[in-house]
N, C-alpha and C positions, 0 to 999 in steps of 0.2 A: 503494500499499499504505499502511496506518496506521502511522506513526512508531513505534509500540509494536512492529509486528512487524518492521520494520527492524532495530530493535535484537537480536532474533530470540532473544536467551539469556533463562535462568533469572530474571535481575533485571528483565527486561522482562515477563515471564509472571507472577511473583509478585504484581505489585500488581493486575494484572487477576482473578487468584485471589481476592483479598481484595476487590475490589469485586463480583466475584458472590457471594460469601458475604455482603456487606452488603446486597445488592439481596433477597437471600433474606430475610434479618431484619427489611426493611423492607416486603416485602410487594410490591416494585415487579416490574414485567415482567422477563421472563428476559433481553430483550432491547431494545434500542436503539441508536441511532445512535452513542452513545458507547461501546459495545462491541465491538472489532474480531474477532469471533467469529462462528461461523454457528451457528443455535439451530433444532431442530426437537423438536414436541414429543414426537415417536417416538424420537428419536435423542439429544437433548439437545444439549450442545454440543460444537464441531468448531474445530479451529483451521484457519485457512486457509493458503495456503503461505506459506513463507517464516522459519518457526522452525526453530531450530537441533535438532539430535537430542536434546541435554540437554532442551531445554525441552520437545519434544514427550513425552520419557520422564516428566518429571513431571506433564504434563497428562494423560497417558494414566492414571497411577496416580490422580491426583486426581479424574479425572472421575467416577465415580460419586457422589463425594462433590458436585461441584460441580454436578452434575444435578439437586440435591435443591432444586428450586425450587417455588414454591406447595403444594400439596397434598400432594408429595412430600416435603416438609421434614420429616415426622415420621418420623427416619429416626436409628440408632445404630450407632456404628463403634467398635471398639477396637484397642489395640493392644499386643502381647507381644514381647519380646524375649528369644529363648532359646539354648541351647548345641544343638550337635549333637546330643546324646543326653534333649533336650526340657526341660532344666532352666532356670528363670527366674531362679535364685539358689543360690548353696551351702546347703548344710544348714544354716548359720547364720544364712540370710537376707541374705548378700552379694550384692547386683546390681551393684557400680559396677565395670567396666561391661561387661555382656556385650556390648553391640552397640558399634559404632564411632561416633564423631562424626557420622557421616551418619544414624545412627537417631535421635540426639539433636535432630538440625535437622528430621527428619522430624515428631517427636513434637511440636515446637513448633509447626510448619507445622498440623498438625490441631488443636491448640488455637486457633490461629488463626481456622480455619476453623468451629470449633463454638460453639456458643450456650454449653455448660457442657461441664466436665471433669468426670468422677466418680472418686474412688477411695474404696477401702474402708480401714476402721480401720487394719489391720495395714500398709500402704502409707503412710500418714499417719504412724502410729507410727515405724516402722523410717528411713524417709526425711525426714520433716517437710519435704514438697516445697513450693515456692512455686506452683508450677503456672500461671505465667506464659508469656508469649511472649519473654523478654529474648534468645533466640537467634534471632528473626526479627522483622522489621516486622508489625505486627498489633495486633489489641486483645486484650486478656486476655479469655479466658471467664470467666463465672460458675463459681465454684469450689465443688462439690457432696462434700461427705464422708459416707461411709455408715459411720455410728457407731451401732449399734442400743443398745450398753448403755453409751454415752458413755465408752468407754476413752481417747479421744486428748484428751491435757491441753488445757485452755483456753489456756494460751500457745503451742499450736502456732502456727507462721507463717502458715498459711491464716486462723487467726483473730482475728491482729492485726497483720498487716503493712499492710493497708490497701490492697492492690495492686489487689483485685479483690473485687466483693462473693463473699461465701461463705454456702452453705447446709449447715445440720447435719441430716442425716437420721438419726432415731432412732426405737427403738419406741416406741409409745404410751406404754408405762408411765413412760417418761422424758421425756415432754414438760414436764413444770413443771421439773424442771431444767436443761434444755436451753434454755428459754426464757429463765429466769433469767440463764443465762450470756449469750446471743447476742440475745434479744428475740427475741417470737413470730414476727416478720416473716421471720426466718431461720432458722427451724426447720419441717421436714417430718417430722411423726410417724406412723408407719403402724403397724398390728398387726401382727406377725409371723404365717406362717402355721403350720400344725402341725409343720412339719419346723425351726420356728426360724429361716427364712429372711425377710428383708423382703419382700414382694410387689413385684417389679418393674415390672409392668405399672401398678401404682398408683401407682407412682414416676414412671414416663415419664408419667401422665396428670396429675399434681400438676405437673410440670416443664413441661408445655405449657401448663397454666393461667396460669404465669409468663412464658409467652412462649421459653420454651426448649425449641425442638422438635429442632434437630441436635445429638445428644450423642455426647460423645467419652469412651468407659470406659477409662481410662489403667491400672488395675492396682488389686490385683495378679492374680494366677492366679487366687484365690478368685472374687474380685470377678466377672472378666471371664468365667469360668466360669459364674458363676451367673446372668450375663445371656444366655447362651448357653442355659442348661439350662430357664429359664423363657423362652424362645422370644424374648426383647427384643434380639437382637442382630443388626444386618443384615449387618455386614461385619465382618471382622478382618485387620490386618494384621499377619503373624506375621513377624519379623524374626529368621532364624538366622546366628547367627555360628559360626564355622571354629574351635568350642572345645568341649572336652569335660570338663564339671565333673564327672560323677559322685556320685550318690546325693544330689542335690541337689533344690530344690523344684520339683514338678512345674508345667508350665504348665495349658494349656487341659485341663480335665476336663469333656467333654460327657455321652455316655454309655457304658457298656462293651458291646462287641460280641464276642459267645461265637463268632460265625463271622465270617469276613472279607466274607461276603456280605451281613451285617448292619452293617458299617463305613459311616460317613459317608463319602461322597464329593462334598464341595462343589466348584463349579466354581472353578478357580482361576487366577491368573496369576503370574507371577514376574518381579521387577525387581532388576538390581544395584543394591546401596545400600553404595558404596565395597567392603570385602571380605566383606560379609554378601550374604545374598538376603532379599527381603522376599516374602514369598507372602502375595496378595493373597485372600481367602478369603470367597466370596459365598456367607454362610449362611442368607439368606433363600430360598434355591434349595437347601439342602441337606437339607432336611426337619425342619427347626427350627422354621419358622412356622407 
């Protein structure tokens, strides 16, 4: 048995997950003698015998992402944390912390495995996030801030800390001031649609041109919902905490169903995450693509 498999736990599995993500970025074959996993084009990766239950659970959760090799690397995943009553924050915007520490670790793992992490302007304004992988081993992703009207100040941490490259996505009318702030190479300017929203398929194409193919949409609820509404979201990790906020800010908003027969019923799996429950939603098979 391979030495990593003998160690059998999450600490041994995580470097393998990072190695698979790096193979994807470099366009290398899905498998060779250096990777102690099984691979088939039809089923993707599989763990050999010898791994403990925690490692098997983590691998099962991450497998849809790890399997994004070759042409399948054009793929987008999102995560939202919410209360039992469907709120991602209080009505004042306080979201610290809806979920437990295990959810934060998972968030940083998704950052490390994806090429870019995407947040909307409201999240950048409220949280002033770093969007790095400081809670896990692994590379920082390229940070992408969706800010059509340049509401996020120039001194936000993602623009000045130098921890990772940052792209600013703005409306085409704001291209000149955006480029003056960050330089033309760090700006993606898009013409909003008639509804005022940025065209997210065009954004995905622009990021693909930069080599950023596997994307992680971190928040907030409006941004994640827009990705789903524009059929640009393949997977959603929805972490539900045993707390009731009451009249808070809603999470995923896709489309209204007037009858239960019209409601979306995506294929789902559930995973324990500390005291929370993670719902893994396959949106690619939910009638949104």
